[in-house]
N, C-alpha and C positions, 0 to 999 in steps of 0.2 A: 504493499500499499504506499502511495506517495505521501511523504511527510508533509504536515501542515506548514512546517517551517519553510520548506522549499516553495510551496505554493504562495505563501506570503511574500517570499523574496521576489518571486516572479511578478506578482501583482503590484509590488512597490517599485518595480524596475524603472518605470517611466518617471518616478519622482527623483531618482538619483541619476537619470540620464544626462541632465545638463552638467552635473558635477564631473561625470566621467568625460564628457565632451571637451571640457576645458584642458584635460590632460592630453588630448590627442592633437596631432598636427592638423592644421586646416586643410580641408580637402577641396578638390576642384568641384565645380558645379556638377551635380548629377550623382554624387556619391551619397550613400546613406550610412551614417555612422550608428553603430549598434554596440554599445559598451566598448569593448576592446577590439571590435571587428568593424571593418569598413566593407560594405557591399557596394562595389564600384561599377558604374555603367559608363564611366567616361575616361577611366585611366587604363582601359584595356589597350593592348597593342593595336595600332592602327593599320590593319591589313584585312583583306576581304574575308578571311577565314577565322579571324580572331575569336568570334563568338559563335562559329557554325558548328555547334556540338552535334547537329544532325548528320554530319559527315561520318563521324565516329560511330554514331548509332546505326547508320546505314550499313557500314562495314560489319558491325557486330551482328545485326539481324541477318544479313545476307549469309555470313559465315555460319550462323546457328541454323538457319533454315536449310541450307545446302546439305549439311550433315544429318540433321535431325530427320529430314524427310526420308532418308534411306536407312536409318538405324533399325527400324522394324524389319525391313527387307533383309538387312545384313544379319541381324540376330536370327531370323528364320533360317537363313542359309547356314549359319554357323551351328545352329541347333540340329538341323537336318543332317549335316555332314559329320560333325564331331561328337554329337550325343547319340544319334541313331545310326551313324556310320553308313549312310547312303552315299552314292557317288555324285559327282558334280552335276551330271545331266538330270538326275532326279531332283536335286535340291535347287536347281536354277529355274527362274520363272519361265513359263507358267508351271507351278507345282500342282500336283493332284489334290483333290479334296481330302483324300486319306492323309497325305503328308501335312496338309494344312491343319487338319484337326489334331494331328499328332504334335506338332511343334508349337501351336498357338498358346497353349496354357503355359509352357516354359517361357516363351517370349513375353507374354503379358506379365508374368511374375517378375522377370528381370527388369522390365520397363517400369513396373510399379516400384521396385526397390530403388532404382536409379532416381526416379521422380521424387520419392520420399527423402532420399539422402541429399539431393541437391536442393531440396526445399527447406528441410528442418534447420540445418546448421546455418545456411545463409540468412534465413529469417531471423535468427538471433543476432547474427553479425550486423544486419542492417539496422537494428535498434541502436547500436553504437555509432554506426557510420553517419546517420542523419544528424544527430546533435553535434557530433565531432566536426562534421564538415561545415556546419553553420559557423564555427569559430576558427577552423584551421584550413579551410579551403576545399573545393570540390575535386580538384585534379588528382591528388595523391591516391585516393581509393578508386577513382575511375580508372587510373592507369593499372593499379594492382588487380582489379577484378577482370579487366580485359586481358591482362597477361595470364591470369589463372585460367581463363577460358581457353586461351591459345594453347597453354600446356595440356589442358584436358583433351582437346581434339588431337594434339600431337600424340598423346598416349593411346587414343583409339587407333591412330595410324600404326604405331609400333606394335601394339597388341594384335592387330589384324593380320600381321605377317607371321605370327607364331603358329606353327602347325598344330592341329589337334587341340587347340585351346577351347576350354569350355565357355559358354556364354556368360556364366556368372563372373568370370574373371575380368570382364570388361567393366565391372563396377569400380575397379581400381582407378579408372580414368576420372571418377568423380571426386577423387581426393583434392586436386588443385581447386576445383570449384568450391568445395566445402571450406577450404583454408582461406580463400580470397574474396568470398562474398557472392560470386556468381552473377547471373542475370539480374537478380533483384537489386543488387547494388548499382549496376549500370542504369536500371530504370530510374531509381530514386534520384541519383545524381544527375541524370539527364534532365528530369523534370525540374529539379532544384536550379540547375544551370539556366534553364529557360526563364524561370521565375526571376532569377537574378538579373538578367540582361534585358528584360522587357517591362513595359508599363502594362497596367491592367488592360488597356485598350488593345495593345499589340499581342497580349498573351494568348488570346483564344486562337488566333491563327497559327502562332508558333506551336501551341500544344496540338492543334489539329495537324500541323505539318509533321510533328513527331509520329502521330498515328499514321499519316500518309507514308512516312519513311518506312514504318513497320510493314505496311501493306505492299509497298513497291518492292521491298526486299523479299518478302514472301513470293511475290509474283516472279521476280527475276530468278529466285532460287528454284521455284517449281518449273519454270520454263527451261532453265539451263541444265538442270540435273539430267534429264534424258539425253540431251545432246552431249554432255560430258561423258555419260556412260558409253555412248557410241564412239566417241573419240579415244577414250582410254581403253585400249584393247586388253592390257594386262594390269593387274592390281587396281581395279576400278575403285573398290571401296577405300582402299588404303590411300589412293591419290586424292580422293575427295576429302578425306579427313585431314590430310596435310594441307590441301588448299584452304580449308576452313581455318586451320591454325595460322597459315600465312596471312590471310585476310585480317584476322584479329591482331597480328603483329603490326600490320599496316595501321590499324586503328590506334594501337599503342603509340606508334611513331608520330601519328598526326596529333594526338592529344598532347604528347610530350613537347613537340616542336612548334605547333601552330596554335593550339587553343590557349587562350588567355585565362588566367585565374581571376575569378570574380570576387573572391574573399581575400582582402588584404589584411593580414594579421599583424598587429603591432609587435614590436620586439619584446621578447620574454613574456608574451601574453598567450602563447599556445597552450592547449590542454592535452593531457595524456589520453590515449585511446581507451584503454582498459580501466574505465572508471564507472562505478555503478551510478554515479551522479548523472551521467549522460542518460541512462535509462529512466531514472527518476524524473529528470527534467522533461524527457519526451512524454511520459505518461501524464505529468502535471500539465503540460501544454494542451494535450489532446482532451483531457477531462476537466480542465478548469472551467469554471462558470463564466459564460459570456452573456451579454445582454441581447435582447431581441431573439431569444431561443438559439443563439449562435452555437452553443455546445451540442444540443440535440441535432441541429442541422448538420454540423460537421460529422458527428458519429453516425448518423443515418446514411449520409453519403458515403462514408468510408466503408461501412458494413455492406451497403448495397453494391459497391464496386467489388468488394471481396467475394460476395456470392456469385456475381457474374464471372469473375475469374475462376472461382471454384467449378462452375459448370464447364467453362471453356477448357480448363485443365483436365477435368475428368473425361471430357469427350475427346480431346486432342490425341492422347496416346492410344486410343482404341478406334478412332474413326476409320483408319486404313484397314484394320482388321475386320471391322463390321462391314465395310463396303466390299471387301474381297469375299466375305461370306454371303452377303446379300445378293450381289450382282456379278461375282466372279471377276471383279476389276483387278488388273495387274498394275505394276508401278507406273506404266505409261498412261493408263486410263486415270489413275488417281492424280498423277501430275497434271494432266489436262484439266481435270476438275478443280484441283487446287489453284491452278493458274487463273481459271475463270472466276473462282471465288475471290481471289485477290484483286482481280480487275474491278469486280463489283465493289469490294471493300474500299479500294482506292478512290473510286468516284463517289461512292456513298459517303465516306467519311469526310474527306476534305471539301468536296463540293457541297455537301450537306451543311456543314458548319458555315462555310462562306455564304451560301444562299440564305439559309434560315436565320443565322445570327448576325452576320455582317450586313447583308443587303436588306432583308426583310425586318431585321431587328426584333425577332421573336424572343420572348423571355427565355433565359437559359434553362431553368428547371422544368417548366412545362414542356419544352422541347425534349429534355432528357427523359421525361415520362413517356412520351411517344416513342422514343428510340428504344427504351427498355422493353416496351410492349412488343416491338418488332421482333425481339429476341425470343419472346414467348411463342409467337406465331411460327418462327423458324423451327424451334424445337418441336412443336406439335406436328409440323409438316414432316420432319425427319422421322418422327416416331411412327407415322402412318405410311411412309414411302413404300410403294410396291414396285416402282420403276426408278431407274437412275436419274431421270430428268426431275424427279421431285426434289432431289438435293440441289439441283441448279436453281430451281424456283425459290427454294428456301434461302439459298445464298443471296439472291437478289433482295429478298425481304429483309434478311438479317444483316445486310451490309451497313445499315444505319447504325448498328451497334458500336461501330468504330468511332462514332461521335461521343459515346457515353463517357469514356475515360477523360477526353479533353474537356467536355462540358462540366464534369464533376470536379476535376482539379481546378478548373477556372473558378467555379463557384466557391471552392474552399479557399483559394488564394485571395478572394475578396473578403472572406470572413476573418482571416487571420492576418496579423502583421507580418512584415517581410522577414524579420529575424526568427520567426517560428516556422517558416516554410519547410526547412530541411527536416525538422522534427515531425511535422504532420505528414509530409510526403514519406518519410521513413516509416511512420506508423501505417500508412496505407500499404506500402510495400511489404511490411511485416505481415499484415493481414493476407495480402495477395500471395505471399510466399508460403505461408503455412496452409493455404488452401489445398495444394496437392497432397499434403500429409493425410488428409481425410478423403479427398476427392479420388485419388488414384486407387486406394483399396476398395472404396465403395463402388466405383464404376467397374473396377476389375471383377469384383465379386458378382455384380449383376450380369456383366457380360459372360462370365464363365458359366453362370447358371442358365443363361438364355441363348447363347450364340448358336446352338444347334437348331433351335426352333424359332426364335424371334431375335435376330442379331441387333435389331434397332430398338430393343426394349428400353435400353438405357436413356433414350431421348424422352421417354415419359417422365422420368425423374427430372430431367433438365427442364421440362415444361413447368412442372410444379415449382421447382426451385427458382426459376426466372420470374415467377409472379411476386416473389418477396421484394426484390429491388423496386418493382413497379409500385408496390404498396408503400415502401419507404419513401420513394420520391414524391408520391402523392401527399404524404404527410409533410414533407419539406415544403412543397408548393403551398399547402394549406397554412403552415406556420408563417411563411413569407407573406401570404395575403393578409393574415391577421396583423402583421406588422408592415403594412404596405407604405406607411409614411417614412419607413427607414430605408435608406439606400446605402449599400456597402461602399466604403471608400478605400479599401485596401489597407487602412490603418487598423491599429489595435481597437476593437470595438469598445474596450474599456475606456478609451479616450473620447468616445463619442457621447458618453453620458453627460 
């Protein structure tokens, strides 16, 4: 439980702000001074890529998608060849339904353990990263997490050339991710960086562009993977794992040499990483009382986002297996479907935010309610699909869901002050990161029980779960309507009283 002393210290922070400001050197216009830290939007290096964190995020997503799309296929091949000792011709696509049923339970379990491992420990890691980066800078752990992911895919490459290796041993490649924070650290620091270098008016499009980068990376990955497979005659899986590792090293080089740091720490004012005070401060910020129902609004949005991620994570590791079982799709069929889905997501996410929010100026939260309901419809269509084209239709409807993350984070950034952004974004990433811990085994159990008779039964669970964020966001809209005279200013709401 967060100590009352810490909460009082945070609530009284604004009263001591002027005293601390006198001890700091005068900053250029555009800098935001927060205690011993300066969040600067004017002192960054003056070149075109100095604040373009999206380039590093694009390389990260592309590398991740490129390898993750084929991991299920690769683990099926390894299980068939090294566990059941069939020859290459039997284990190479297209494999028979008998082999499919034989290897899928092992592959699903290995995938589940990998998902849990790479979710639980990084979720704890990010609780420290958010508060620490608010005071010590965004770049150090952005570099570390990207480097750890690069090592992980390199391990996949090295392990893949070992003959007769069992699929369970590939879990060793998760060690660098566990030790360096993994994707959730990249996510939280990417969003924090965007908040640091933008105004509230600019923020919605930059956050939408981050979602667009995710979609375009998925699209490029899905389109390029089959072509790479054709070009790489020998060591196809190994080569792609090393390509992903190399792309992540390029991201490390870009962040190190081109990206400017937005947090300028005063001399001798940095803080240690492993301090429980960071976690206490994080939870104090997220749960502290705010006027105009600010606390409940922040928490409902955070939990709603987490449930959406829970559903996406639960489905993502099994969608390829379910489509293979339902319609006999092979990797090329799935890659084409994934490419189309990403095209829909690219247009739906970025164009939707630009048109509805920037042009038509629709309110953010009512728009988020409509977007969340589209995800309910998508899950229901997938649950009842009897032909492959149902999934294409549901992808068109569900493409709007890629607006939800940007809209939710934009609204939160309006409720909280700038110096608390890292803590709240870290809390969101923590909730999103622990989702696979429950989602992976739950969806795997349902799939194992139903894949022989009803492989898309798991989407009924998704339909029910996706109704919860809709209800939460409706509550947020209602609370905002009751306080319609209040307009968020991006400042600490305590200062608006």
